[in-house]
C-alpha positions in Angstrom: 9.3 26.7 -22.8 5.7 27.8 -23.3 2.9 26.7 -20.9 1.5 24.2 -22.8 4.5 22.4 -22.9 5.5 22.7 -19.5 2.3 21.3 -18.9 2.5 18.5 -21.3 5.8 17.7 -20.2 4.0 17.4 -16.6 1.2 15.0 -17.5 3.3 12.4 -19.3 5.6 12.6 -16.6 2.2 11.5 -14.2 1.6 8.8 -16.2 4.6 7.7 -16.6 4.6 6.8 -12.6 4.6 3.0 -12.0 1.0 1.7 -11.0 2.5 0.7 -7.4 3.5 4.1 -7.0 -0.6 4.7 -6.8 -2.8 4.0 -3.9 -5.0 0.7 -4.8 -8.0 -0.7 -3.6 -8.1 -4.2 -3.3 -10.7 -7.0 -2.5 -10.0 -8.2 1.3 -9.0 -11.8 2.2 -11.9 -13.6 3.5 -11.5 -12.9 7.5 -10.7 -16.4 9.3 -13.0 -15.8 12.4 -16.8 -14.9 12.7 -16.7 -11.2 11.3 -15.1 -9.8 7.7 -12.5 -7.4 5.9 -14.6 -4.6 5.0 -12.2 -2.4 3.3 -8.6 -2.9 2.1 -5.9 -0.6 0.6 -2.6 -0.7 -0.4 0.1 2.0 -1.6 3.5 1.1 -3.0 2.8 -2.7 -2.1 0.6 -5.5 -4.3 -2.6 -6.3 -3.0 -0.6 -9.9 -2.6 0.8 -8.4 -0.1 -1.6 -6.1 1.2 -3.9 -9.3 2.2 -0.9 -11.4 3.6 -0.9 -8.4 5.9 -4.3 -8.1 6.7 -4.2 -11.8 7.6 -1.2 -11.5 9.9 -2.2 -8.5 11.5 -5.3 -10.4 12.7 -3.4 -13.3 13.9 -1.4 -11.0 15.9 -4.8 -9.2 16.9 -6.3 -12.4 17.8 -3.4 -13.8 19.7 -4.4 -13.5 23.1 -8.3 -13.5 22.2 -11.0 -12.3 20.3 -10.2 -8.6 21.8 -6.8 -8.7 21.6 -4.5 -6.0 20.4 -1.4 -6.2 18.1 1.8 -4.7 19.4 4.4 -6.1 17.4 5.3 -5.8 13.8 3.7 -7.5 11.1 5.4 -8.5 8.1 7.8 -5.6 8.8 5.0 -3.4 8.7 4.3 -1.2 12.0 0.6 -1.1 12.5 -1.4 1.3 14.2 -5.3 0.6 15.3 -8.6 2.7 16.2 -11.3 0.9 16.9 -15.4 1.1 18.1 -16.6 -1.6 20.1 -20.3 -2.4 21.4 -21.3 -5.5 23.1 -21.5 -7.9 20.5 -19.1 -6.4 17.8 -15.3 -4.7 17.6 -15.1 -2.5 14.6 -11.6 -1.2 13.3 -9.5 0.4 11.3 -5.8 0.0 11.1 -3.1 1.2 9.6 0.3 -0.6 8.9 3.2 0.9 7.4 6.8 0.3 6.7 10.0 2.4 5.2 10.0 3.5 1.6 6.4 4.8 1.6 5.1 1.5 1.8 1.1 1.4 3.7 -1.5 -1.3 4.2 -5.1 0.4 5.1 -7.7 -2.2 6.3 -11.3 -2.0 8.2 -12.7 -5.0 10.0 -15.5 -5.9 11.9 -15.5 -8.7 14.0 -18.7 -10.3 15.8 -17.6 -11.1 19.9 
């Protein structure tokens, strides 16, 4: 096979990959409290599911108060959070993942 034929075959394969295998930038859901989700990204999950994960994470995190942490799974996703805080707000970056390469990444700002 010529190099061009191999390249065309590889390109056709990449184009044929399902959209769900690609990362998608989603519209973040409305934040339930004083603040907002600033970004939402979904990999191998729908934007609808990513929004549900974001809201479930928020509910889990604020269960013990505005400055709480989520230490349990949400919608079968395990989440890791890094955050910076000042006296008036929390800025967080959260990565939630589960088997099969499914991943939801979100950022939020919450006023305290």
